[in-house]
C-alpha positions as CSV (number, residue, x, y, z in Angstrom):
1,M,-4.9,-147.1,-137.1
2,A,-3.6,-148.6,-133.9
3,S,-0.7,-146.9,-132.4
4,S,2.6,-148.8,-132.3
5,P,4.2,-149.9,-129.1
6,R,6.6,-147.3,-127.7
7,W,9.6,-149.4,-128.3
8,S,8.8,-150.2,-131.9
9,R,10.2,-148.4,-134.9
10,P,8.4,-147.8,-138.2
11,G,8.8,-150.8,-140.5
12,K,10.6,-152.8,-137.9
13,S,9.6,-155.6,-135.7
14,P,9.3,-154.9,-132.0
15,R,12.4,-155.5,-130.0
16,P,12.0,-158.6,-127.8
17,R,12.4,-158.3,-124.1
18,R,15.7,-159.5,-122.8
19,D,15.6,-162.5,-120.5
20,S,19.1,-162.0,-119.3
21,P,19.5,-161.0,-115.6
22,P,19.7,-157.3,-114.8
23,R,23.1,-155.7,-114.8
24,K,24.8,-155.4,-111.4
25,R,25.6,-152.0,-110.2
26,L,27.8,-150.7,-107.4
27,G,25.9,-149.5,-104.4
28,P,23.4,-150.7,-101.8
29,P,20.8,-153.2,-103.0
30,F,17.8,-151.0,-102.3
31,V,18.8,-148.7,-105.2
32,M,18.0,-151.5,-107.7
33,A,15.4,-153.4,-105.7
34,S,12.9,-155.1,-108.1
35,H,9.2,-155.5,-107.7
36,G,8.4,-158.1,-105.1
37,T,11.7,-157.6,-103.2
38,R,11.6,-156.1,-99.8
39,K,13.4,-152.8,-99.6
40,P,15.8,-152.4,-96.8
41,T,15.0,-149.9,-94.1
42,F,16.9,-146.6,-94.1
43,T,19.1,-147.8,-91.2
44,E,19.9,-151.0,-93.1
45,G,20.7,-149.0,-96.2
46,M,23.1,-146.7,-94.3
47,L,24.9,-149.7,-92.8
48,M,25.3,-151.2,-96.2
49,Q,26.5,-147.9,-97.6
50,R,29.1,-147.6,-94.8
51,R,30.2,-151.2,-95.4
52,T,30.7,-150.6,-99.1
53,F,32.6,-147.4,-98.4
54,L,34.9,-149.1,-96.0
55,K,35.5,-151.9,-98.5
56,L,36.4,-149.5,-101.3
57,L,38.6,-147.5,-99.0
58,G,40.4,-150.6,-97.9
59,A,40.9,-151.6,-101.5
60,A,42.2,-148.2,-102.4
61,T,44.6,-148.4,-99.5
62,G,45.8,-151.8,-100.6
63,L,46.5,-150.4,-104.0
64,G,48.5,-147.6,-102.5
65,V,46.2,-144.8,-103.8
66,G,44.2,-144.0,-100.6
67,H,47.2,-142.0,-99.4
68,F,46.7,-139.5,-102.2
69,S,42.9,-139.6,-102.4
70,P,40.9,-136.4,-101.6
71,L,40.1,-137.9,-98.2
72,G,43.7,-138.8,-97.7
73,Q,44.8,-135.4,-98.7
74,A,42.5,-133.7,-96.3
75,L,43.8,-135.8,-93.5
76,A,47.4,-135.2,-94.6
77,E,47.0,-131.4,-94.7
78,E,46.0,-131.5,-91.0
79,A,48.9,-134.0,-90.2
80,N,51.4,-131.8,-92.0
81,A,50.3,-128.4,-90.6
82,G,53.2,-126.4,-89.3
83,H,56.0,-128.3,-91.1
84,F,59.1,-126.5,-92.2
85,F,61.7,-127.4,-94.8
86,V,65.4,-126.7,-95.2
87,C,67.4,-127.6,-98.3
88,I,71.2,-127.3,-98.4
89,H,73.3,-127.6,-101.6
90,A,76.9,-128.6,-101.1
91,S,78.0,-126.7,-104.2
92,G,80.8,-128.2,-106.4
93,G,80.5,-131.9,-105.8
94,W,81.7,-133.5,-102.5
95,D,84.0,-136.4,-101.9
96,V,81.7,-139.0,-100.4
97,T,84.6,-141.3,-99.4
98,L,85.3,-138.8,-96.6
99,W,81.9,-138.9,-95.0
100,A,78.9,-141.1,-96.3
101,D,80.6,-143.8,-98.2
102,P,84.1,-144.0,-96.6
103,R,87.1,-145.8,-98.3
104,N,90.4,-146.2,-96.4
105,E,92.2,-148.8,-98.4
106,K,93.6,-149.1,-102.0
107,L,91.3,-151.3,-104.0
108,G,90.7,-151.1,-107.7
109,L,90.5,-147.4,-108.7
110,V,90.2,-146.2,-105.1
111,S,93.0,-144.1,-103.7
112,P,91.9,-143.1,-100.2
113,A,92.4,-139.8,-98.5
114,S,95.7,-139.8,-96.7
115,T,98.3,-137.7,-95.0
116,E,99.8,-137.0,-98.4
117,N,96.7,-135.3,-99.9
118,T,94.8,-134.1,-96.8
119,D,95.4,-131.5,-94.1
120,T,94.6,-133.9,-91.2
121,G,95.6,-131.8,-88.2
122,V,92.3,-129.8,-88.2
123,I,90.0,-132.9,-88.7
124,R,88.9,-133.9,-85.2
125,R,87.7,-137.4,-86.2
126,W,90.8,-138.2,-88.2
127,V,92.7,-141.1,-86.5
128,D,95.7,-142.4,-88.5
129,A,95.5,-145.9,-89.9
130,P,98.2,-147.7,-91.9
131,L,98.1,-147.3,-95.7
132,D,101.5,-147.4,-97.5
133,G,104.8,-147.0,-95.6
134,D,104.9,-143.7,-93.8
135,T,101.7,-142.6,-95.5
136,R,98.6,-142.9,-93.3
137,T,94.9,-142.9,-94.1
138,F,92.0,-142.7,-91.6
139,A,90.3,-145.1,-89.4
140,L,86.6,-145.6,-90.1
141,V,84.3,-143.7,-87.8
142,K,81.5,-145.5,-86.0
143,P,80.1,-143.6,-83.0
144,A,78.6,-145.6,-80.1
145,G,75.2,-146.9,-81.0
146,S,75.6,-146.1,-84.7
147,N,74.6,-148.4,-87.5
148,I,76.3,-146.0,-89.9
149,V,80.0,-146.1,-90.7
150,F,81.3,-142.6,-91.5
151,G,84.5,-141.0,-92.7
152,P,86.2,-138.3,-90.6
153,G,84.5,-135.4,-92.5
154,I,81.2,-136.1,-90.7
155,G,82.4,-134.0,-87.7
156,E,80.0,-133.4,-84.9
157,L,77.0,-134.7,-86.9
158,G,78.3,-138.3,-86.4
159,D,77.1,-138.1,-82.8
160,M,73.6,-137.7,-84.1
161,A,73.6,-141.0,-86.1
162,S,70.2,-141.9,-84.7
163,R,68.7,-138.9,-86.5
164,L,70.4,-139.4,-89.9
165,T,69.3,-141.1,-93.1
166,V,72.2,-141.6,-95.5
167,V,71.5,-142.4,-99.2
168,N,74.5,-143.8,-101.1
169,G,75.0,-144.8,-104.6
170,L,72.8,-142.1,-106.2
171,A,73.1,-142.6,-110.0
172,M,73.8,-139.2,-111.5
173,N,74.5,-140.0,-115.1
174,T,76.4,-136.7,-115.4
175,V,79.6,-135.0,-114.4
176,S,78.5,-131.5,-115.4
177,H,78.0,-129.0,-112.6
178,P,74.8,-127.3,-114.0
179,D,73.3,-130.7,-115.0
180,G,74.2,-132.4,-111.8
181,T,72.9,-129.6,-109.7
182,A,69.6,-129.5,-111.6
183,F,69.2,-133.3,-111.4
184,S,69.7,-133.3,-107.6
185,A,67.3,-130.4,-107.1
186,T,64.6,-131.2,-109.6
187,G,65.0,-134.8,-110.6
188,R,65.4,-133.8,-114.2
189,H,68.4,-133.3,-116.4
190,L,68.9,-130.1,-118.3
191,V,67.2,-129.8,-121.7
192,G,69.2,-127.6,-124.0
193,G,70.7,-125.9,-121.0
194,R,67.3,-125.1,-119.5
195,V,66.0,-126.5,-116.2
196,P,62.8,-128.4,-117.2
197,G,61.2,-128.8,-113.7
198,S,60.7,-127.1,-110.4
199,S,63.2,-127.6,-107.6
200,I,62.2,-129.5,-104.4
201,D,62.1,-126.3,-102.3
202,T,59.6,-124.7,-104.7
203,L,57.4,-127.7,-104.5
204,F,57.4,-127.6,-100.7
205,A,56.5,-123.9,-100.8
206,N,53.7,-124.5,-103.3
207,E,52.2,-127.2,-101.1
208,F,52.6,-125.7,-97.6
209,G,53.8,-122.1,-97.8
210,L,51.3,-120.1,-99.8
211,T,49.9,-118.3,-96.8
212,Q,53.3,-117.5,-95.3
213,T,54.9,-114.1,-95.5
214,F,57.8,-115.8,-97.2
215,P,56.8,-119.1,-98.8
216,L,60.4,-119.8,-99.9
217,V,63.6,-117.9,-99.3
218,S,66.5,-119.2,-101.5
219,V,70.0,-118.0,-100.7
220,Q,72.1,-119.0,-103.8
221,F,70.3,-122.4,-103.9
222,P,69.6,-123.8,-107.4
223,S,65.8,-123.0,-107.1
224,S,63.6,-123.2,-110.1
225,Y,59.9,-122.5,-110.8
226,V,58.5,-124.3,-113.8
227,G,55.0,-125.5,-114.6
228,D,51.4,-124.5,-114.9
229,N,50.3,-126.3,-111.7
230,L,52.2,-123.9,-109.4
231,D,50.8,-120.9,-107.5
232,R,52.6,-117.7,-108.3
233,R,53.0,-117.0,-104.6
234,A,55.5,-120.0,-104.5
235,V,58.0,-118.2,-106.8
236,P,61.3,-118.4,-104.9
237,L,62.6,-115.3,-103.3
238,T,66.1,-115.6,-104.5
239,I,68.8,-113.5,-102.8
240,G,72.5,-113.4,-102.7
241,S,72.7,-113.2,-98.9
242,V,70.5,-112.8,-95.9
243,G,71.7,-109.2,-95.6
244,T,70.1,-108.5,-98.9
245,L,66.7,-109.3,-97.3
246,S,67.3,-107.0,-94.5
247,R,68.2,-104.1,-96.8
248,T,65.1,-104.8,-98.9
249,L,62.9,-104.4,-95.8
250,T,64.5,-101.2,-94.7
251,R,62.4,-98.0,-95.2
252,S,63.5,-94.4,-95.0
253,T,61.7,-92.2,-92.4
254,L,62.7,-88.9,-94.2
255,Y,59.2,-88.2,-95.6
256,D,56.9,-90.4,-93.5
257,S,56.9,-92.5,-90.3
258,D,56.5,-96.2,-89.9
259,A,53.0,-95.6,-88.4
260,E,51.9,-93.5,-91.3
261,R,53.2,-96.0,-93.8
262,D,51.4,-98.8,-92.0
263,K,48.1,-96.9,-92.3
264,V,48.5,-96.4,-96.0
265,T,49.4,-100.1,-96.5
266,A,46.3,-101.1,-94.5
267,L,44.1,-98.8,-96.5
268,L,45.4,-100.2,-99.8
269,G,44.9,-103.7,-98.6
270,K,41.3,-102.9,-97.6
271,Q,40.6,-101.3,-101.0
272,A,42.0,-104.4,-102.8
273,R,39.7,-106.7,-100.8
274,E,36.7,-104.5,-101.5
275,L,37.5,-104.5,-105.3
276,A,37.9,-108.2,-105.2
277,A,34.4,-108.6,-103.6
278,E,32.9,-106.6,-106.5
279,S,34.9,-108.1,-109.3
280,A,33.8,-111.0,-111.6
281,Y,37.5,-112.0,-111.7
282,P,38.8,-111.4,-108.2
283,D,42.1,-113.2,-108.4
284,V,44.2,-110.2,-109.2
285,M,42.7,-108.0,-106.5
286,Q,42.9,-110.9,-103.9
287,G,46.6,-111.3,-104.8
288,M,47.2,-107.6,-104.3
289,A,45.5,-107.8,-100.9
290,L,47.7,-110.7,-99.9
291,Q,50.8,-108.7,-100.9
292,Y,49.8,-105.7,-98.9
293,D,49.0,-107.9,-95.8
294,A,52.4,-109.6,-96.2
295,L,54.1,-106.2,-96.5
296,R,52.5,-105.1,-93.2
297,A,53.6,-108.2,-91.5
298,M,57.1,-107.8,-92.7
299,L,57.5,-104.2,-91.8
300,G,55.4,-104.2,-88.7
301,G,57.3,-107.0,-87.1
302,K,60.6,-105.1,-87.5
303,L,62.0,-108.1,-89.3
304,Q,64.6,-105.9,-91.0
305,D,66.4,-105.5,-87.7
306,V,66.3,-109.2,-86.8
307,F,67.2,-110.4,-90.3
308,S,70.4,-108.4,-90.6
309,V,73.7,-110.4,-90.1
310,G,74.4,-108.6,-86.9
311,G,70.9,-109.1,-85.6
312,L,71.1,-112.8,-86.4
313,Q,74.4,-113.3,-84.8
314,K,73.1,-111.6,-81.6
315,A,69.9,-113.7,-81.6
316,Q,71.6,-117.0,-82.3
317,P,75.1,-116.8,-80.8
318,Q,75.6,-120.6,-80.7
319,F,76.5,-120.9,-84.3
320,N,80.2,-120.7,-85.4
321,Y,80.3,-117.5,-87.4
322,K,84.1,-117.8,-87.7
323,A,84.1,-121.2,-89.4
324,R,86.5,-121.0,-92.3
325,F,84.1,-122.5,-94.9
326,A,80.7,-122.2,-93.2
327,S,80.5,-118.7,-91.8
328,G,77.8,-117.9,-94.4
329,T,76.1,-121.2,-93.6
330,A,75.9,-120.3,-89.9
331,V,74.2,-117.0,-90.8
332,N,71.7,-118.8,-93.1
333,M,70.9,-121.3,-90.4
334,A,70.4,-118.6,-87.8
335,F,68.0,-116.9,-90.3
336,A,66.1,-120.1,-90.8
337,I,65.6,-120.5,-87.0
338,E,64.5,-116.9,-86.5
339,A,62.1,-117.0,-89.5
340,M,60.6,-120.4,-88.5
341,K,60.3,-119.3,-84.9
342,R,58.2,-116.3,-86.1
343,N,56.3,-118.4,-88.6
344,V,57.0,-116.1,-91.5
345,V,58.6,-118.7,-93.8
346,R,57.9,-122.3,-94.9
347,C,61.1,-123.3,-96.7
348,V,64.6,-121.9,-96.5
349,S,67.2,-123.2,-99.0
350,F,70.9,-122.2,-99.4
351,A,74.2,-123.3,-100.7
352,Q,77.7,-123.7,-99.3
353,G,80.7,-123.8,-101.6
354,G,84.3,-125.0,-101.4
355,F,83.7,-128.6,-102.5
356,D,85.1,-128.4,-106.1
357,T,88.6,-129.5,-105.3
358,H,90.4,-130.5,-108.5
359,N,93.9,-129.6,-107.5
360,A,95.9,-129.1,-104.3
361,N,92.8,-127.5,-102.7
362,Y,91.6,-131.1,-102.2
363,K,93.7,-130.8,-99.0
364,T,90.8,-128.8,-97.5
365,Q,88.0,-131.1,-98.7
366,A,87.7,-132.8,-95.3
367,L,87.6,-129.4,-93.5
368,V,84.9,-128.1,-95.8
369,Q,82.8,-131.1,-94.9
370,Q,83.5,-130.8,-91.2
371,D,82.5,-127.2,-91.2
372,L,79.2,-128.0,-93.0
373,F,78.3,-131.0,-90.8
374,D,79.2,-129.2,-87.6
375,A,76.8,-126.4,-88.6
376,V,74.1,-128.9,-89.4
377,A,74.6,-130.6,-86.0
378,Q,74.2,-127.2,-84.2
379,F,71.2,-126.4,-86.4
380,V,69.5,-129.7,-85.2
381,R,70.4,-129.0,-81.6
382,T,68.8,-125.6,-81.9
383,L,65.7,-127.1,-83.5
384,D,65.4,-129.4,-80.5
385,E,65.4,-126.5,-78.1
386,T,63.1,-124.0,-80.0
387,P,59.4,-124.2,-79.3
388,H,57.1,-124.4,-82.4
389,P,55.3,-121.2,-83.1
390,T,51.9,-122.7,-83.7
391,L,51.8,-126.3,-82.2
392,R,51.6,-126.3,-78.5
393,G,54.1,-128.7,-76.8
394,K,56.1,-129.2,-80.0
395,K,59.6,-128.2,-80.9
396,L,60.8,-127.1,-84.3
397,A,62.6,-130.4,-84.7
398,D,59.3,-132.3,-84.6
399,T,58.2,-130.8,-87.9
400,T,61.4,-129.8,-89.7
401,H,62.7,-131.7,-92.7
402,I,66.3,-131.2,-93.8
403,L,67.8,-132.3,-97.2
404,V,71.5,-132.0,-97.9
405,M,72.7,-132.8,-101.4
406,S,75.4,-132.0,-103.9
407,D,76.1,-131.9,-107.7
408,F,77.8,-135.4,-107.8
409,C,80.8,-136.9,-106.0
410,R,84.5,-136.8,-106.8
411,T,86.6,-139.5,-108.5
412,P,88.0,-142.4,-106.4
413,Q,91.5,-141.8,-107.7
414,I,93.7,-138.8,-107.1
415,N,94.6,-136.9,-110.3
416,T,98.1,-135.6,-111.3
417,G,97.2,-132.2,-109.7
418,G,96.7,-133.8,-106.3
419,G,92.9,-133.5,-106.4
420,R,89.8,-135.4,-107.5
421,D,87.6,-134.7,-110.5
422,H,83.9,-135.1,-111.2
423,Y,82.3,-138.6,-110.9
424,P,78.7,-139.8,-111.8
425,N,77.9,-141.1,-108.3
426,N,76.5,-139.2,-105.3
427,S,75.3,-139.4,-101.7
428,A,72.7,-137.4,-99.8
429,L,71.6,-136.8,-96.2
430,V,68.1,-136.5,-94.8
431,I,67.1,-135.5,-91.3
432,S,63.4,-135.8,-90.9
433,P,60.8,-137.0,-88.4
434,R,59.3,-139.1,-91.2
435,F,62.5,-140.8,-92.3
436,K,64.2,-143.7,-90.6
437,G,67.2,-142.7,-88.4
438,N,70.4,-144.5,-88.1
439,F,69.8,-145.9,-91.6
440,V,71.8,-146.2,-94.8
441,F,70.2,-147.0,-98.1
442,G,71.9,-147.6,-101.4
443,K,75.5,-148.6,-102.1
444,S,78.4,-148.2,-104.5
445,D,80.9,-150.6,-106.2
446,K,83.8,-151.4,-103.9
447,E,86.5,-151.0,-106.6
448,Q,85.1,-148.2,-108.8
449,L,82.8,-146.2,-106.5
450,L,80.0,-146.4,-109.1
451,P,76.3,-146.7,-108.1
452,A,75.3,-150.3,-107.5
453,H,71.8,-151.9,-107.6
454,A,69.9,-150.8,-104.5
455,K,66.6,-152.7,-105.0
456,R,64.1,-153.9,-107.5
457,F,62.1,-150.9,-108.7
458,A,59.1,-150.9,-111.0
459,D,61.4,-150.7,-114.0
460,G,63.8,-153.5,-112.7
461,D,66.9,-153.8,-110.5
462,R,68.8,-150.5,-110.5
463,A,70.5,-148.0,-108.3
464,I,68.5,-145.3,-106.6
465,A,68.5,-141.9,-108.4
466,P,67.7,-138.3,-107.4
467,P,64.1,-138.5,-108.7
468,D,63.5,-141.4,-106.3
469,L,64.8,-139.5,-103.3
470,L,62.7,-136.4,-104.2
471,A,59.6,-138.5,-104.7
472,T,60.1,-140.0,-101.3
473,M,60.6,-136.6,-99.7
474,L,57.2,-135.5,-101.2
475,S,55.5,-138.7,-100.2
476,A,56.8,-138.4,-96.6
477,V,54.7,-135.3,-96.2
478,S,51.7,-136.8,-98.0
479,V,52.2,-135.1,-101.4
480,N,51.6,-137.2,-104.5
481,P,54.9,-137.1,-106.4
482,R,53.1,-137.6,-109.7
483,K,51.6,-134.1,-109.2
484,Y,55.0,-132.6,-109.9
485,L,57.6,-135.2,-110.9
486,R,57.8,-137.0,-114.2
487,D,60.3,-139.6,-112.9
488,G,61.1,-141.2,-109.6
489,E,59.6,-143.9,-107.5
490,V,58.8,-143.7,-103.8
491,V,61.3,-145.8,-101.7
492,P,59.2,-147.0,-98.7
493,E,62.3,-148.5,-97.1
494,L,63.5,-145.0,-96.3
495,L,60.3,-144.0,-94.4
496,K,59.2,-144.8,-90.9
497,V,56.2,-147.2,-90.7
């Protein structure tokens, strides 16, 4: 019995050959060359492969995905080497009409700050302007060369308008302190009282700080660590004050010396690495080795002496440690400078209080802002002067990104207690070498101070919101926001080309 053709099946007719043209496949033509067709030479094939690669790369870039491709990420890691991050929380909810979104006339619900409700004598940029009879409000502040119009609370920072990116009209959709704080820091509202996402400082630490002695030091900042895609080394080191860190690093010499302790720590680290090399699951031992190495770096560098309040004040005397509302902020900023200068930290985050002014304490709202922004101005000047620890010829200012945000803003009208209550609008400040300086994005309604449409987003015309700002912060340092954020759209208008 004659054997059936290979393609035939028992009891079935042979399948006819298809006359249709062969399927096209991506790649150089020599891969699919048919009989009778001349195969390209190796050089021709390589040229065609390169041409195809460049076309695909160009297409990916046009679609906006090349930036976050593996190749793009590899290039980005090199471009973002040595970057530092500072996040500041103005705790309590600030009055944006005194600095970022100034109002100095009665219009709709707006009752501007005035000599009746504000202690104006200590506000350096307060210049009286007519309001109502003998009551005076403030003249708008527009420093020379500034495209930004400020309120008097901006203090010394107004002279650095060329470095500032102001975001107004942030839609908060909440007037709760915990919810507004979480929304500003994570881009997510609370879920049953629980923070459902990681804060922006934790994300920076996870991306850039895992090899640092301190990936993230959080001083009363609303830091959170949530998610399976985070390294455990990025867990925030949350402390009540910088002095706590110094006390934690202090070791008694009653039973052993620093040199003896260093030898023991070195031996334990060596043993952990040896066990990791022999283990089928080396992660735990490698983690222990990293911890011992970090401990040696912390104790061997005498950081406990520098990171004490007294040591910081001596090392960075230019900060105003006697500021009424920002003495702690000055210490935190001095710590950030010293830690970055020694390359032992990647992100420092902290909070300053005094902004929750419901009653007659509203009289100090402008001073609280002035103290904060004066400190930020001095911080930026210090960054300008301090050499980068690892990048030759660079200053810390060349690679440091600063975000200043709050829970929400305060009502445009003065309440019966002489203060302002919570309001679902907000402003934020960014100082970054990747963001446009001398630039304002977003706006609020003139009569009600509510967020107004800023642009057409993917989901339509709307105001900018905290998730958009956080997504843009991540994108600015070549991190794909979708890796961490559920919501938010990158706002390219905020970034330098």
